[in-house]
C-alpha positions, 0 to 999 in steps of 0.5 A: 734238531736232536734226533736223526729224521726216520729216513737217517735210520734206513738201512743203505743199499749196497750201493748206497753203503759202498758210496757212503764208505768211499766218502768216509774212508777216504779224502777224494771229492765225490760227485753223487748222481743217479735218476729219480728216486735212487736215494741220493737225499738218502744217502746224503742224510745218512752222511750227515749223521753218522759221518765221523768227520767235520761236516758242513752241508750248504745248498745254492737256495735257502729252501734246499739248504733248510731240506738238508738242515745245513747252510747256503752257500753264500752264507757260509762262505760270505761270498755276494750273489751274482758273478763273483769273479776271479778275486778273493773275498775278504775273510774276517777272522771268524770265517777262516776258522770256520772254513778251516775246521771243515773236513768234508763239505757237501753241497746239495743240489749241485746243479743249480751251482754254477761254475763262478760260485764253485770256482769261488767257494775253491779260491775261499777254501785255499785263503781259509785255510792257507793251502792256495797250491791245493784244490779247496784248500784241501777240503775233501768236496761231496757233491749231491744232484742230478744235471738232467733235473735242475739247471743254474740259473742262466746269466744275463747281460754282462754276466753272460759276457763274462761267463762266455769269456770265462768258462766253456759252461756255466755249469758247476763242472766247467768250473776251473778248479776242477778242469784245470784252467790257472786264474790268477788275480795277481794274489792267489794261483789257483793252479795249472791242474784240475781237482781229482773227481770222481763221478759216482752214479746211483743206479738202483731205482727205488720210486719205480718198480716196472722196467718198462717205465724205468726205461721210458723214463731214461729215454726221457732223461736222455733225450732218446724219445722214440716213436713207440715210446712217446706213443706210449705215454700219450696213449696211457696219458690220454684218460680223463682225471678221476672225480674226487666227487665220486670217491676217487682218491685226490689226484694232483696237477704238476704245471709249469708256471707259478700263475698256473698252478695259482689259477688251479687252486684258488679256483678249486678253493673258492669253489668250496662252500664253507669258510676261508680260514687263514693260517699265518707263519710265525717267523722267528729270527733273521729267516730271510724274506719273500715266499722264496725264502719261507718253507711253506706258505706264510698266509695258509689259506684253507676251507674244509674239502681242500686237497693239500699235500705235506712239505715234510716227512711225518717226525711222530712217535720213534720207531713207528713208520710215517704217518704221511711223508714229504709229497703225500696228498690228502683232503682236510677234513676239520680246522680246528684252532692249533690243528688241522685234520687231513684224510689220507687215503681213508685214514685221519689224521690232526696235523699241527704247526712244523717248526723249520729251524734254520742254520749256522755252521760256528766254530768253537775254539774250546772244543775245536770243534763245528757247532751248527747254531740255530739262527732263525725258525719258521713255523706253519702248518707243513700242507700247501693247497695241492690241487697243482704244484709246479713241477719245480716244486715238485722236485724230490716228491712222489705221487701215485697220481698226476695230471701233468699240463706243460701247457705251451711247452716244457721252457727248460730242459729236464722239466718233463724227466722231472715231471713224469719221473714224479710218478710210481708208476705209469698207471698214475699218467695223465696228461692234459695234452699229448707230449711234444719232441720240443717239450723232451729238451737235454742241456747239451753241455749236461750230455757232453759232460756224462758221455765223457763220464759215462762209464765211470759214473754208471758202473755200479758202487760194489762193496769191497771183498 
C-alpha cells in the first residue's frame, strides 16, 4: 500500500492530537482506551502514517492484524500458540535484529492479549535487545483497545490452572511486567518492579451525538443500568422492523452466534428469485487457513436483491469523500463478471474485487531500517451477506439501524454494550426481545482495573500551552 487510507488524513481532535504528541515526543508506555466511537482506530492509523519513529504494528489475530496493516504478535515475535510460560523462546539472528530495531511497538485489540503473552513480549524484547533489566528492553509500548468490549480467549484445563497459579487474572493488565512481580527462569530476571503504564481514555464520542443515548450506553458499558434506562431501551426497541419490500432502507440483525447469523443469511438468500452466483477468492502466498484467517468469505454467494455489508472503506479517488465505509449496508442490483453493483441509499456503485495484503516486518541491514513486506494477498469482493452479522464481527462498525438479537442471552461480558454502541442513535434500535438483567455483563477484573485508574484514564488529554 503506497498511499495512506482516508482515515489517516482525517484531522485529529484536540485530545487525539495531544495523545499523539505524548506518544511521539516521549518514550512512555501508553494504553489508549475509550468508549466505542471515540476514534481509537483513527488515532492508531494517524500514528502509523505520521510517526518519525521506527514503528511496528501488531495484533493478536490475523484479521485484526490485517485491519491495521500489521503483523500478528505470534508471527512477529516467533512465539508458539497457547500458554508460553516463563521460559525464553529461542531467537534467530534475523528475529533479534528485527526486534532490536523497533522504537515503538503498537499493539491493537490489546484486550484480547492475555497476561502470559504480554510477559512473553516483554521477555522477547529484553532478550533481543540485550537489556534484561529494563521492561521491554527499552522499547516503547503503545496499546489500543477497550477491555469493556473484547476479552482474551479464556484458558481451560492445565492452562487455566497455570494462569490461576501465576496471575491475578488472564487480562493483559495483570501481566508481571506491569504489576511488578519477579519472574525468573534461571536465565532472565524480568525485575521486581513494574513498568510505568500511562493510561489515557479518549472521551469525545464521534459516533453518537445524542447526550441521552451516550449516557445510556455508558451505563451499559459500566454495568450500571437502572430500571429507568432499561425501560427506555426496551420500550424503544419493542417495534416491528421496517420491511425493505415497502421501500425502506436495509436493516441488519446483530446476533450472538454464528449459526443464528448463517441461518438468517441463508434463509433470506434462498427466498430471492434469480440465479445464485459464487465469487471465489484468490489467495496468494502464506495467508493462513480457515475462515478465521480470511478477511472475507472464501466463497461469496450472491443474488440480485441480496443485502450486503461493505468490509472495508472505499479507496476511490484521492481527495474525494468515500462512497462507502467499512460497515455500510446496501443491496445488490447487478452481478456482472468482475463487478457487483450495489445500491446504497438510492445511489448505485460498481464494486470491484479488493486486495487485502498480509505484511511481515524485516530488518534491512543496509539502511538500518525496518521494512514492511507483502507476503500474501487475498482478493475478493469487499462484501458479505448482511441480513445478519455476529456481534463480534460488528466490532468497529457503525449502523444507523439494527435489530439486536441476544437469543437466549449474552454469553460474554461486553457483548450487549458492543451491539448497542454500533448504533448512531436510539431511533435506530430494534430488539428481538427485551433486554434482561443478565444481558448486562461486565468482567469483574475489568471493573477492578478500570476503577483503579479511573481518575487518570478519565481526565481529558489537552494540548500543552
